[in-house]
GUTI-340798 format. One record per residue: residue number from 1; residue in one letter; x, y, z of N, C-alpha, C, O in turn. Coordinates in Angstrom, 2 decimals. Last residue first. Layout:
 seq type     n_u     n_v     n_w    ca_u    ca_v    ca_w     c_u     c_v     c_w     o_u     o_v     o_w
 NUM    A       X       Y       Z       X       Y       Z       X       Y       Z       X       Y       Z
...
***
This chain:
 seq type     n_u     n_v     n_w    ca_u    ca_v    ca_w     c_u     c_v     c_w     o_u     o_v     o_w
 166    F  -12.49   18.28   61.56  -12.05   19.22   62.59  -12.58   20.61   62.30  -12.32   21.54   63.06
 165    L  -13.48   15.05   61.05  -13.74   16.43   60.64  -13.37   17.32   61.81  -13.87   17.14   62.92
 164    E  -11.87   12.00   60.13  -12.38   12.94   61.10  -12.55   14.31   60.48  -11.86   14.67   59.52
 163    V  -11.76    8.62   59.50  -11.88    9.91   58.85  -12.52   10.83   59.88  -13.57   10.51   60.44
 162    K   -9.55    5.86   60.18  -10.65    6.75   60.52  -10.58    8.01   59.67   -9.53    8.42   59.19
 161    D   -8.24    2.61   60.95   -8.49    3.68   59.99   -9.62    4.57   60.48  -10.55    4.09   61.14
 160    R   -7.20    0.54   62.46   -7.69    1.72   63.17   -7.90    2.91   62.20   -7.75    4.06   62.60
 159    G   -6.22   -1.48   60.90   -7.15   -1.85   61.97   -7.74   -0.66   62.71   -8.67   -0.82   63.50
 158    I   -3.51    0.49   60.05   -4.13   -0.83   59.93   -4.94   -1.21   61.16   -4.44   -1.26   62.28
 157    S   -4.29    3.63   59.44   -3.49    2.89   60.40   -4.16    1.53   60.53   -5.27    1.44   61.05
 156    F   -4.87    6.56   57.98   -4.76    5.14   57.64   -3.78    4.49   58.59   -2.58    4.77   58.55
 155    N   -6.91    9.14   58.46   -5.81    8.48   59.15   -5.85    7.01   58.79   -6.75    6.28   59.23
 154    V   -7.83   12.15   57.06   -7.90   10.70   56.91   -6.68   10.11   57.58   -5.55   10.51   57.31
 153    K   -9.55   15.01   57.92   -8.29   14.29   58.11   -8.56   12.80   57.98   -9.40   12.25   58.68
 152    V  -10.81   18.03   56.88  -11.05   16.60   56.89   -9.69   15.91   56.96   -8.80   16.21   56.17
 151    T  -11.64   21.06   58.46  -10.61   20.23   57.85  -11.01   18.77   57.96  -11.49   18.33   59.00
 150    E  -13.38   24.19   58.05  -13.28   22.84   58.59  -12.24   22.04   57.80  -11.99   22.31   56.62
 149    N  -13.71   26.55   56.77  -12.79   26.55   57.91  -12.69   25.19   58.58  -11.98   25.04   59.58
 148    L  -15.62   26.08   54.80  -14.23   26.28   54.39  -13.25   26.23   55.55  -12.08   25.89   55.36
 147    S  -17.81   23.40   55.85  -17.50   24.82   55.69  -16.01   24.94   55.34  -15.25   24.00   55.56
 146    T  -19.06   20.63   53.87  -18.36   21.20   55.02  -18.17   22.69   54.79  -18.34   23.19   53.68
 145    S  -20.54   17.83   52.89  -20.71   19.28   52.78  -20.11   19.87   54.05  -20.61   19.64   55.15
 144    L  -19.10   14.99   51.47  -19.32   15.78   52.68  -19.53   17.24   52.33  -18.77   17.81   51.54
 143    S  -19.51   11.77   50.22  -19.53   13.20   49.90  -19.87   13.94   51.18  -20.82   13.59   51.88
 142    I  -17.48    8.83   50.18  -18.50    9.65   50.85  -18.38   11.09   50.35  -17.27   11.57   50.09
 141    G  -16.00    7.49   48.18  -16.52    6.78   49.34  -17.67    7.54   49.97  -18.71    6.95   50.27
 140    K  -16.19    7.55   44.61  -15.98    8.20   45.91  -16.63    7.41   47.02  -17.66    6.75   46.83
 139    F  -15.19    7.82   41.32  -15.50    6.87   42.39  -15.22    7.57   43.71  -14.14    8.12   43.90
 138    D  -14.76   10.13   39.97  -15.60    9.12   39.32  -16.05    8.09   40.35  -17.15    7.54   40.25
 137    A  -14.77   13.36   41.12  -14.35   12.00   41.45  -15.30   11.03   40.78  -16.51   11.09   41.00
 136    K  -13.93   16.14   39.02  -14.86   15.35   39.82  -14.25   13.99   40.11  -13.33   13.55   39.42
 135    V  -13.14   19.52   38.36  -12.68   18.14   38.48  -13.68   17.39   39.36  -14.19   17.94   40.34
 134    P  -12.70   22.43   37.67  -13.78   21.54   37.21  -13.31   20.09   37.19  -13.12   19.50   36.13
 133    Y  -11.54   23.99   40.73  -11.33   23.50   39.37  -12.45   22.54   38.98  -13.08   21.92   39.84
 132    K  -12.19   24.51   43.25  -11.74   25.67   42.47  -11.63   25.30   41.00  -11.63   26.17   40.13
 131    K  -14.67   23.08   45.35  -13.79   22.97   44.19  -13.48   24.31   43.55  -14.37   25.14   43.33
 130    H  -15.79   22.07   47.74  -15.15   23.40   47.69  -14.21   23.48   46.49  -13.06   23.91   46.63
 129    S  -17.11   19.73   48.93  -17.68   20.56   47.88  -17.11   21.98   47.86  -17.85   22.96   47.95
 128    R  -15.25   16.60   49.12  -15.82   17.82   49.71  -16.32   18.72   48.59  -16.00   18.49   47.42
 127    D  -15.12   13.24   49.30  -15.32   14.31   48.32  -15.99   15.49   49.03  -17.13   15.40   49.47
 126    V  -13.00   10.71   50.34  -13.90   11.78   50.79  -13.93   12.88   49.73  -12.88   13.38   49.31
 125    L  -11.60    8.94   48.71  -12.37    8.41   49.82  -13.40    9.43   50.28  -14.54    9.07   50.58
 124    V  -11.63    8.98   45.12  -11.29    9.59   46.41  -12.13    8.92   47.50  -13.22    8.41   47.24
 123    A  -10.53    8.57   41.79  -11.19    7.98   42.96  -10.70    8.70   44.22   -9.51    8.99   44.36
 122    T  -10.93    8.98   38.24  -10.41    9.44   39.54  -11.21    8.78   40.66  -12.39    8.47   40.51
 121    K   -9.74    7.73   35.04  -10.78    7.97   36.04  -10.11    8.47   37.32   -8.89    8.39   37.48
 120    F   -9.19    7.15   31.67   -8.69    7.84   32.85   -9.86    8.14   33.78  -10.85    8.74   33.37
 119    Q   -8.03    4.96   29.11   -9.13    5.45   29.94   -8.52    6.10   31.18   -7.48    5.68   31.68
 118    K   -5.78    5.05   27.45   -6.94    4.27   27.04   -8.17    4.76   27.79   -9.23    4.96   27.20
 117    L   -3.92    8.01   26.56   -4.36    7.00   27.53   -5.57    6.25   26.97   -6.29    6.77   26.12
 116    P   -1.06    9.70   25.30   -2.38    9.12   25.06   -2.69    8.01   26.08   -1.83    7.19   26.40
 115    V    0.41   12.11   27.59    0.53   10.97   26.67   -0.86   10.41   26.42   -1.76   10.61   27.24
 114    E   -0.41   14.08   29.25    0.66   14.43   28.31    0.98   13.28   27.36    1.74   13.46   26.41
 113    L   -2.17   13.40   31.19   -2.72   13.67   29.87   -1.67   14.10   28.85   -2.00   14.43   27.71
 112    F   -0.78   13.25   33.58   -1.04   12.00   32.85   -1.56   12.24   31.45   -1.42   11.37   30.59
 111    H   -0.75   16.00   34.33    0.49   15.25   34.11    0.24   14.01   33.24    0.96   13.76   32.28
 110    K   -3.47   16.57   34.71   -2.70   17.27   33.66   -1.43   16.50   33.31   -1.08   16.36   32.14
 109    I   -3.99   15.04   37.00   -4.63   14.71   35.72   -3.83   15.31   34.57   -3.56   14.63   33.58
 108    G   -2.50   16.51   38.87   -2.19   15.11   38.62   -2.75   14.65   37.28   -2.08   13.96   36.52
 107    Y   -3.84   18.90   38.75   -2.45   18.88   38.32   -1.97   17.46   38.09   -1.14   17.21   37.22
 106    I   -6.33   18.01   39.74   -6.26   18.61   38.41   -4.82   18.62   37.88   -4.60   18.38   36.70
 105    L   -5.75   17.01   42.35   -6.22   16.13   41.28   -6.04   16.74   39.90   -5.63   16.04   38.98
 104    T   -4.93   19.39   43.68   -4.03   18.23   43.57   -4.46   17.32   42.43   -3.63   16.90   41.62
 103    T   -7.26   21.06   43.39   -5.94   21.46   42.89   -5.04   20.25   42.67   -4.45   20.10   41.60
 102    G   -9.64   20.53   44.56   -9.43   19.94   43.24   -8.04   20.24   42.69   -7.68   19.73   41.63
 101    S  -10.22   21.22   47.11  -10.36   22.28   46.10  -10.23   21.73   44.68  -10.65   22.37   43.72
 100    N  -10.65   18.18   47.89  -11.06   19.42   48.54  -11.26   20.48   47.46  -12.38   20.62   46.95
  99    L  -10.81   14.93   48.20  -10.95   15.91   47.12  -11.50   17.16   47.77  -12.67   17.21   48.15
  98    V   -8.65   12.77   49.94   -9.70   13.80   50.03   -9.66   14.70   48.80   -8.59   15.17   48.41
  97    D   -6.91   10.73   48.93   -7.77   10.49   50.08   -8.93   11.46   50.13  -10.08   11.05   50.35
  96    D   -6.76    9.77   45.44   -6.35   10.59   46.58   -7.31   10.33   47.74   -8.39    9.77   47.54
  95    I   -5.81    8.41   42.31   -6.43    8.20   43.62   -5.86    9.16   44.66   -4.65    9.33   44.77
  94    L   -6.57    7.70   39.02   -5.81    8.60   39.89   -6.54    8.65   41.22   -7.75    8.91   41.27
  93    V   -6.40    4.95   37.10   -7.27    5.57   38.09   -6.35    6.39   38.99   -5.47    5.84   39.66
  92    I   -5.99    4.15   33.64   -5.43    4.68   34.90   -6.56    5.18   35.79   -7.55    5.74   35.32
  91    S   -5.18    2.04   31.02   -6.27    2.57   31.85   -5.68    2.94   33.21   -4.98    2.15   33.84
  90    K   -2.80    3.04   28.48   -3.29    2.16   29.53   -4.47    2.83   30.22   -4.73    4.01   30.04
  89    N   -1.27    4.60   26.73   -2.32    3.72   26.20   -2.84    2.70   27.21   -3.28    1.61   26.83
  88    Q    1.44    4.80   29.01    0.86    5.22   27.73   -0.11    4.14   27.21    0.19    2.95   27.25
  87    Y    2.82    3.97   31.20    1.36    4.14   31.34    0.68    4.61   30.06   -0.53    4.78   30.04
  86    E    5.42    3.69   30.32    4.84    2.59   31.09    3.32    2.74   31.26    2.62    1.74   31.45
  85    T    6.08    6.11   29.18    5.88    4.97   28.28    5.24    3.78   29.00    4.58    2.95   28.37
  84    A    6.43    7.69   31.48    5.29    7.95   30.59    5.03    6.76   29.65    3.88    6.44   29.37
  83    T    7.35    5.61   34.28    7.67    6.51   33.18    6.44    6.66   32.29    5.52    5.84   32.34
  82    L    6.32    5.66   37.71    6.33    5.03   36.40    6.71    6.06   35.35    6.43    7.24   35.50
  81    S    6.28    7.31   39.85    7.18    6.18   39.95    7.21    5.35   38.66    8.04    4.45   38.52
  80    T    6.28   10.82   38.95    5.61    9.54   39.14    6.64    8.42   39.17    7.73    8.54   38.61
  79    K    5.95   14.22   39.75    6.85   13.10   39.54    6.07   11.82   39.81    5.30   11.74   40.77
  78    V    5.12   17.41   38.58    4.63   16.15   39.11    5.66   15.08   38.78    6.17   15.02   37.66
  77    G    5.76   20.90   39.39    5.84   19.67   38.61    5.37   18.45   39.37    5.24   18.45   40.59
  76    A    5.29   23.33   40.39    6.67   22.85   40.48    6.84   21.52   39.75    7.97   21.08   39.53
  75    L    2.63   23.84   40.48    3.31   24.18   39.23    4.77   23.72   39.22    5.42   23.72   38.17
  74    P    1.83   23.35   43.09    1.68   22.28   42.10    2.36   22.57   40.76    2.62   21.64   39.99
  73    N    2.62   24.16   45.92    3.11   24.72   44.67    3.05   23.66   43.57    4.08   23.14   43.16
  72    K    1.35   22.69   47.85    1.36   24.15   48.03    1.80   24.85   46.73    1.41   25.99   46.47
  71    K    1.79   20.09   47.05    0.41   20.57   47.12    0.33   22.08   47.29   -0.67   22.69   46.90
  70    D    4.00   18.88   44.88    3.97   19.83   45.99    2.57   20.44   46.03    2.20   21.21   45.14
  69    L    3.66   15.42   44.16    3.61   16.81   43.75    3.52   17.67   45.00    3.03   17.24   46.04
  68    K    3.90   12.13   43.02    4.38   13.12   43.99    4.27   14.51   43.39    4.72   14.76   42.27
  67    V    2.40    9.07   42.86    2.39   10.39   42.24    2.82   11.40   43.30    2.18   11.52   44.35
  66    E    3.18    5.73   42.26    3.13    6.81   43.25    3.29    8.14   42.54    4.19    8.33   41.72
  65    C    1.33    3.08   41.06    2.17    4.21   40.66    2.05    5.27   41.75    0.94    5.66   42.12
  64    L    0.84   -0.40   40.69    0.79    0.80   41.53    1.76    1.84   41.01    2.87    1.52   40.58
  63    I   -1.07   -2.43   38.68    0.24   -1.79   38.80    0.06   -0.53   39.62   -0.77    0.32   39.30
  62    I   -2.70   -5.46   38.50   -2.74   -4.12   39.08   -1.32   -3.60   39.24   -0.48   -4.25   39.87
  61    K   -4.30   -7.38   36.28   -2.94   -7.12   36.74   -2.94   -5.66   37.22   -3.14   -4.75   36.42
  60    L   -7.40   -8.88   37.18   -6.66   -7.76   36.61   -5.23   -7.74   37.14   -4.99   -8.04   38.31
  59    D   -9.13  -10.69   38.10   -7.87  -11.23   37.59   -7.06  -10.14   36.89   -6.15  -10.42   36.11
  58    S  -10.70   -9.78   41.26  -10.55   -9.78   39.80   -9.26  -10.47   39.40   -8.42  -10.79   40.24
  57    I  -10.74   -9.75   44.03  -12.03   -9.89   43.33  -11.90  -10.00   41.81  -12.89  -10.29   41.14
  56    E   -8.11   -9.47   44.93   -8.96  -10.53   45.49  -10.19  -10.80   44.63  -10.62  -11.94   44.50
  55    E   -7.19   -7.26   43.61   -6.51   -8.53   43.34   -7.31   -9.71   43.89   -7.21  -10.82   43.38
  54    L   -8.84   -5.33   44.77   -8.98   -5.63   43.34   -8.31   -6.96   42.98   -8.82   -7.71   42.14
  53    V   -7.80   -5.29   47.39   -9.17   -5.78   47.15   -9.35   -6.16   45.68   -9.94   -7.19   45.37
  52    T   -5.19   -4.28   46.89   -5.38   -5.54   47.61   -6.77   -6.12   47.32   -6.89   -7.32   47.04
  51    K   -5.79   -1.81   45.66   -5.06   -2.85   44.92   -5.29   -4.21   45.57   -5.56   -5.19   44.87
  50    L   -6.87   -0.37   47.78   -7.72   -0.73   46.64   -7.09   -1.86   45.83   -7.79   -2.77   45.38
  49    R   -4.58   -0.07   49.32   -5.72   -0.80   49.88   -6.66   -1.25   48.76   -7.17   -2.37   48.78
  48    N   -3.07    1.50   47.55   -2.57    0.19   47.97   -3.70   -0.68   48.52   -3.78   -1.87   48.23
  47    A   -4.60    3.81   47.51   -4.42    3.05   46.27   -3.95    1.62   46.59   -4.40    0.66   45.96
  46    F   -4.22    4.63   50.18   -5.56    4.29   49.71   -5.48    3.44   48.44   -6.20    2.45   48.31
  45    V   -1.50    5.23   50.01   -1.96    4.19   50.95   -3.34    3.70   50.52   -3.59    2.49   50.48
  44    F   -1.66    7.33   48.20   -0.93    6.12   47.82   -1.31    4.95   48.73   -1.42    3.81   48.27
  43    G   -3.04    9.22   49.69   -3.61    8.75   48.43   -2.96    7.46   47.97   -3.62    6.59   47.40
  42    S   -1.23    9.72   51.85   -2.52    9.03   52.06   -3.16    8.50   50.79   -3.77    7.43   50.81
  41    K    1.60    9.88   49.94    1.16    9.75   51.32   -0.19    9.05   51.37   -0.29    7.89   50.96
  40    A    0.92   10.81   46.58    1.83   10.51   47.69    1.20   10.70   49.06    0.37   11.58   49.28
  39    I   -1.78    9.46   44.90   -1.06   10.69   45.23   -0.36   10.49   46.57   -0.96   10.06   47.55
  38    G   -1.61    6.55   42.94   -1.96    7.15   44.22   -1.13    8.38   44.51    0.09    8.35   44.38
  37    A   -2.83    5.02   40.32   -1.86    6.09   40.58   -2.29    6.83   41.84   -3.22    7.64   41.81
  36    L   -3.11    1.95   39.15   -3.65    2.75   40.25   -2.57    3.76   40.62   -1.53    3.39   41.17
  35    I   -3.68    0.58   36.05   -2.72    1.34   36.85   -3.48    2.15   37.88   -4.37    2.94   37.55
  34    L   -4.40   -2.66   34.91   -4.92   -1.38   35.39   -3.85   -0.71   36.24   -3.19   -1.37   37.05
  33    E   -5.06   -5.16   32.44   -4.11   -4.45   33.29   -4.70   -3.10   33.68   -5.40   -2.47   32.89
  32    T   -7.05   -6.05   30.98   -6.22   -7.10   31.59   -5.28   -6.48   32.61   -4.77   -7.15   33.51
  31    E  -10.50   -4.93   30.69   -9.05   -4.71   30.73   -8.33   -5.94   31.29   -8.93   -6.76   31.99
  30    D  -13.18   -5.13   30.91  -12.57   -5.66   29.68  -11.06   -5.49   29.64  -10.41   -5.86   28.66
  29    I  -13.77   -3.86   33.33  -14.03   -5.29   33.20  -13.34   -5.91   31.97  -12.97   -7.08   32.00
  28    N  -13.61   -1.36   34.45  -12.45   -1.86   33.71  -12.55   -3.36   33.45  -11.54   -4.05   33.36
  27    S  -15.84   -0.86   35.89  -15.48    0.14   34.88  -14.33   -0.34   33.99  -14.09    0.22   32.91
  26    E  -15.73   -2.96   37.70  -16.82   -2.91   36.72  -16.50   -1.97   35.58  -16.85   -2.23   34.43
  25    Y  -13.46   -2.10   39.18  -13.41   -3.34   38.40  -14.50   -3.34   37.33  -14.23   -3.68   36.17
  24    I  -14.50    0.19   40.40  -13.35    0.31   39.50  -13.26   -0.93   38.60  -13.01   -0.81   37.41
  23    Q  -16.51   -1.01   41.95  -16.87   -0.03   40.91  -15.73    0.13   39.90  -15.97    0.20   38.69
  22    Y  -14.94   -2.59   43.67  -15.90   -3.22   42.76  -16.30   -2.28   41.63  -16.43   -2.70   40.48
  21    A  -13.57   -0.51   44.99  -12.82   -1.50   44.21  -13.75   -2.21   43.22  -13.38   -2.42   42.07
  20    I  -15.67    0.74   46.32  -14.97    1.48   45.26  -14.19    0.50   44.38  -14.14    0.66   43.16
  19    R  -16.31   -1.34   48.15  -17.31   -0.86   47.18  -16.65   -0.13   46.01  -17.00   -0.35   44.85
  18    K  -13.91   -1.52   49.63  -14.40   -2.68   48.87  -15.40   -2.24   47.79  -15.34   -2.72   46.66
  17    I  -13.84    1.04   50.75  -12.73    0.58   49.90  -13.20   -0.58   49.03  -12.92   -0.62   47.83
  16    K  -16.18    0.99   52.31  -16.06    1.95   51.19  -14.97    1.50   50.22  -15.15    1.57   49.01
  15    H  -15.49   -1.00   54.18  -16.65   -1.20   53.31  -16.56   -0.28   52.08  -16.83   -0.70   50.96
  14    Q  -13.36    0.26   55.45  -13.12   -1.00   54.74  -14.26   -1.29   53.76  -14.03   -1.76   52.65
  13    I  -14.76    2.42   56.59  -13.75    2.68   55.56  -13.46    1.41   54.76  -13.33    1.46   53.54
  12    Q  -16.34    1.08   58.46  -16.98    1.82   57.37  -15.99    2.10   56.24  -16.35    2.02   55.06
  11    E  -14.34    0.09   60.19  -15.23   -0.83   59.47  -15.89   -0.15   58.28  -16.00   -0.74   57.20
  10    N  -13.17    2.52   61.16  -12.40    1.53   60.42  -13.29    0.61   59.58  -13.01    0.38   58.40
   9    N  -15.54    5.24   60.59  -14.68    4.41   61.42  -13.99    3.35   60.55  -14.20    3.31   59.34
   8    L  -16.03    8.57   59.54  -16.01    7.15   59.19  -15.10    6.41   60.14  -14.01    6.89   60.48
   7    I  -16.15   10.85   61.18  -17.05   10.73   60.03  -17.17    9.26   59.61  -18.27    8.77   59.37
   6    K  -15.91   12.11   64.32  -15.53   10.97   63.49  -16.59   10.81   62.41  -17.78   10.65   62.70
   5    N  -15.05   15.36   64.92  -16.19   14.47   64.74  -15.72   13.33   63.86  -15.19   13.56   62.77
   4    S  -12.96   16.98   67.34  -13.21   16.37   66.04  -14.48   15.54   66.08  -14.91   15.08   67.13
   3    T  -11.63   19.97   68.72  -12.50   18.80   68.81  -12.77   18.27   67.40  -12.81   19.02   66.43
   2    P   -8.16   20.85   68.87   -9.52   21.07   68.39  -10.35   19.79   68.51   -9.82   18.68   68.40
   1    M   -6.25   21.17   71.83   -6.48   20.39   70.62   -7.93   20.59   70.17   -8.84   20.51   70.99
***
């Protein structure tokens, strides 16, 4: 098994989630409703964690949306748990656990831009610097400079969250 370096422990991740939630709220202070679109698996778990904090600190109505796409073949299309009319003219935050090459986020963004939106932002827990596409995270927990042969793994497990570098 490859050796890993723990980048963030459970307590640090909870702090990052709370900080990002406050930033998202500040960016949407005049809204009554906000859609958190989490990219399937870890991104959706992260969106759920953000939703919990946002509901504690604001009176925003938070709507969760699960975004599914094939990370190996993003051209195969994007599926969301909300219909286009449900997010049209709304404020959306697209959320993933790690921003690596930007492929997942850019195809997710492309999907949502097929209808008019009020505001669109992105949030990630870990932002790496190996982008193939001109995409950035508006809200991020941590920026990591890593080599291409290293892997960042986010493990969401209640009370035992961690981010590791392999």
